[in-house]
Structure formats: structure tokens, C-alpha cells
C-alpha positions in Angstrom: -4.8 -18.3 1.3 -5.1 -16.5 4.6 -8.0 -14.1 5.2 -7.7 -10.5 6.4 -7.1 -10.1 10.1 -9.0 -7.6 12.3 -6.4 -5.4 14.2 -9.0 -3.2 15.8 -12.8 -2.7 15.8 -15.2 -0.3 17.5 -18.6 1.2 16.5 -17.3 3.3 13.7 -14.2 1.7 12.2 -12.5 -1.6 11.4 -8.7 -1.7 10.9 -7.6 -4.7 8.9 -4.3 -6.4 8.1 -4.7 -7.3 4.4 -2.7 -10.3 3.2 -1.0 -10.2 -0.2 -3.2 -11.7 -3.0 -6.4 -10.0 -2.0 -7.9 -7.3 -4.2 -9.3 -4.4 -2.2 -12.5 -3.5 -4.2 -14.9 -5.8 -6.0 -15.5 -5.3 -9.7 -16.8 -7.2 -12.7 -13.3 -8.5 -13.4 -12.7 -9.8 -9.9 -15.5 -12.4 -9.6 -13.1 -15.4 -9.4 -10.7 -13.7 -7.0 -10.8 -12.9 -3.3 -11.7 -9.3 -2.5 -11.8 -7.5 0.8 -15.1 -5.9 -0.2 -16.7 -9.2 -0.8 -15.3 -10.6 2.5 -16.7 -7.7 4.4 -20.1 -8.1 2.9 -20.1 -11.8 3.8 -18.7 -11.7 7.3 -19.8 -8.4 8.8 -23.1 -6.7 9.5 -22.6 -3.0 10.1 -24.6 -0.1 8.6 -22.8 0.1 5.3 -21.2 -3.4 5.0 -23.4 -4.3 2.1 -23.8 -0.9 0.4 -22.0 -0.7 -2.9 -22.2 3.1 -2.9 -19.9 3.1 0.1 -17.8 0.1 -1.2 -18.7 -1.8 2.0 -16.9 0.9 4.0 -13.5 0.8 2.2 -12.0 4.2 2.4 -8.7 3.6 0.6 -7.1 0.7 -1.2 -3.9 -1.4 -1.3 -2.7 -3.1 -4.5 -3.4 -6.8 -4.8 0.1 -7.9 -3.9 0.7 -5.2 -1.3 0.0 -6.4 2.3 -0.7 -4.3 5.4 -3.1 -1.9 7.0 -6.5 -1.0 5.6 -9.1 1.2 7.3 -12.8 0.4 7.0 -15.6 2.8 8.0 -18.7 1.1 9.5 -21.0 4.1 9.2 -21.8 6.7 6.5 -20.6 9.4 8.9 -17.3 7.7 9.5 -16.8 7.0 5.8 -17.3 10.7 4.9 -15.1 11.9 7.7 -12.3 9.6 6.8 -12.6 10.4 3.1 -12.2 14.1 4.1 -9.1 13.3 6.1 -7.5 11.5 3.2 -8.4 14.4 0.8 -6.9 16.9 3.2 -3.8 14.7 3.7 -4.4 14.3 7.5 -3.8 10.5 7.2 -0.2 9.5 7.5 0.9 6.1 6.1 4.2 4.3 6.3 5.4 1.5 4.0 8.4 -0.8 3.8 9.9 -1.9 0.5 12.9 -3.9 -0.7 14.3 -2.3 -3.9 17.0 -2.9 -6.4 20.3 -1.2 -6.0 22.0 0.7 -3.2 20.0 3.7 -2.1 22.5 5.8 0.0 21.1 7.5 3.1 20.2 11.0 1.9 21.7 14.1 3.4 19.8 14.9 6.6 18.4 11.3 6.7 15.2 11.8 4.7 15.0 11.6 0.9 12.2 13.1 -1.2 10.8 12.1 -4.6 8.6 14.7 -6.2 7.4 13.8 -9.6 3.9 14.1 -11.2 2.0 10.8 -11.8 -0.6 10.0 -14.3 -2.1 7.2 -16.5 0.0 6.5 -19.5 -1.8 7.6 -22.8 -0.3 4.6 -24.7 -1.2 2.0 -22.0 -4.3 2.9 -20.0 -3.6 0.0 -17.5 -0.3 1.5 -16.5 0.7 4.7 -14.7 4.0 6.6 -14.8 5.7 9.9 -14.2 4.1 12.3 -16.7 4.5 16.0 -17.3 1.1 17.5 -16.5 0.3 14.5 -14.2 -1.1 14.9 -10.7 1.3 16.1 -8.0 2.9 13.2 -6.1 5.4 13.3 -3.3 7.1 10.3 -1.5 9.6 10.7 1.4 12.0 7.8 2.2 14.6 6.6 4.7 17.2 4.0 3.9 16.9 1.3 6.7 19.5 -1.2 5.5 21.7 -1.8 2.5 23.0 -5.1 0.9 25.3 -5.4 -2.1 22.6 -5.1 -4.6 19.5 -4.2 -2.6 18.1 -1.6 -0.2 15.4 -1.8 2.4 13.4 1.5 2.5 10.8 3.1 4.8 8.5 5.2 2.7 6.0 8.0 3.7 3.9 9.2 0.8 2.5 12.7 1.2 0.0 12.0 -1.6 -2.0 8.9 -2.5 -1.8 8.4 -6.3 -2.4 5.0 -7.8 0.9 3.0 -7.8 2.7 6.1 -6.5 5.4 4.4 -4.5 6.1 1.8 -7.2 6.3 4.5 -9.9 8.5 6.8 -7.9 11.0 4.1 -7.0 11.2 3.1 -10.6 11.6 6.8 -11.5 14.8 7.1 -9.4 16.2 3.8 -10.8 15.4 1.6 -7.8 12.3 -0.5 -8.7 10.7 -2.7 -6.0 11.7 -6.3 -6.0 9.3 -8.6 -7.9 7.3 -5.7 -9.3 5.8 -7.2 -12.5 4.6 -3.8 -13.7 7.5 -1.5 -13.0 10.7 -3.6 -12.5 10.6 -5.1 -16.0 9.4 -8.5 -17.0 12.8 -10.3 -16.9 13.9 -8.7 -13.6 10.6 -9.4 -11.9 10.7 -13.0 -13.2 14.2 -13.5 -11.8 13.2 -11.8 -8.5 10.3 -14.3 -8.0 12.8 -17.1 -7.9 13.6 -15.9 -4.4 10.9 -13.4 -3.5 7.3 -14.8 -3.9 5.6 -11.4 -4.5 5.9 -7.7 -4.6 8.0 -6.6 -1.6 5.8 -3.8 -0.4 4.0 -3.7 3.0 1.9 -1.0 4.6 3.3 -0.9 8.2 1.6 2.0 10.0 -1.2 4.4 9.7 -2.0 7.6 11.7 -5.3 9.4 11.5 -8.0 11.2 13.6 -10.6 8.8 14.8 -13.9 9.8 13.1 -16.0 9.5 16.3 -13.7 10.5 19.2 -11.7 13.1 17.3 -8.5 11.7 18.9 -5.3 10.8 17.0 -4.9 7.1 16.6 -2.1 4.9 15.3 -2.1 1.3 14.1 0.8 -1.0 13.1 1.2 -4.2 11.1 4.2 -6.4 11.4 6.1 -7.5 8.3 4.6 -10.8 7.2 6.4 -14.1 7.4 7.0 -14.4 3.6 8.8 -11.0 3.5 10.7 -11.7 6.7 12.0 -14.9 5.2 13.2 -12.9 2.1 15.2 -10.5 4.3 16.7 -13.4 6.4 17.8 -15.2 3.2 19.3 -12.0 1.8 21.2 -11.4 5.0 22.5 -15.0 5.0 23.9 -14.8 1.5 
């Protein structure tokens, strides 16, 4: 399995390209699986790289099967500044997902999914759209449409757990190979031709915690997902 790749590094931040298959944060249940937090503690020596209270500098997370951009703070000051930016919704993230069904380009070009998200009372490991849940908003653009699938660009305004996956299921277009939200049979069939969840964090914009300047970083679609799109186009 490939390791995370450093896209950018300076005295206060690291920007990583996380491969699919890596869990972001270490926990008692992840001792036999690769984690970004463990990898940081083993391979880097910056002020908070080994401090559990700061999660080795991890400011936000990506699901295990989601690939793409992850920001790491190297100092306590950078960690707290970036946490504040996330809380105040100053960080702008873009994802790409392949979903089931045809999602027509919305009027005006940008669609909006606004539905509260929370942990399901009957299954604490899962999340879903729930009355009384936390506010969650996801904007999307349809990039390309095939007979039974659509490629979407997604810009979440909020950062709830599994938000994009839940919202796409909510509108009837679950992500390809999503074992949690596409349904067991559908995801099993998907994995005959798509090796994992088709969700990738492509860009991130935020204010640099030290310079105060706006910065942007990009991550190219990984080879495994590019191959899926190529095969889909060749059908």
C-alpha cells in the first residue's frame, strides 16, 4: 500500500495527499491498520508530531476509503488557528464523486443539498439525515453524465461526519462502491469494477496560519479512479 505523499511543507503546516485505505486518526481499534497519525509520529519530528492531545497535528479527517488532501499543523499555534478556520467555515474544500443515476445539471449550474445530519439512534456506527440533526449543506456541479452514472464536483459548506455520502444517498444518488450508504448488494456489485469508494478530496483553500495569506492546494485524481472513469467511457 502506498504511503501518504507530502504536497507542501513549511515551518507551520504539512499538506498531504492521503491514499485510500489509510485511517486518519489512531485509536484502540486501529492497531493493525495504517493510520496517518501513526505515520506522522514515526516519520516526522515537529513540535506536536508525537502529542496525542493534538492528534499529531491532524486538524481534520478523511474517511478510510476517501483519498486526497489533508492538512497537518506542525505547531500548537497553527493547530489552534486552523481549527478556528474550520469552525468559522473559512476552509473551502472540493471533492469529486462518481454516483449512481443521472444527476441533471441544476438550474443555474449549482445544486444544493440542505438536510440535517446526525448519528442514527438505532445504529450508533451509522449517520443519516435526521430531524433535529446538525445543519449540513453540500453544493454540487454535474461534471459528466453516462447512462447510469454521474460524475459530480462537491463543495460542502459544513463538515459533518459522512456528510457528502449521506447527502448523496438522501437525493437518491449514492456514491459508487459505498458499503455504508449504497446498500450491501449495490456496493458489492460496484466493487466488481470499482475497487473502492469513489470519493476524492481534490482541492482545499484556507488562510495560512503563519503568513495570513490565502493558499490553495490540489490533488490529482488517483490512478485507480482514473481507470474507473476510462473504463466507464469505453463501455
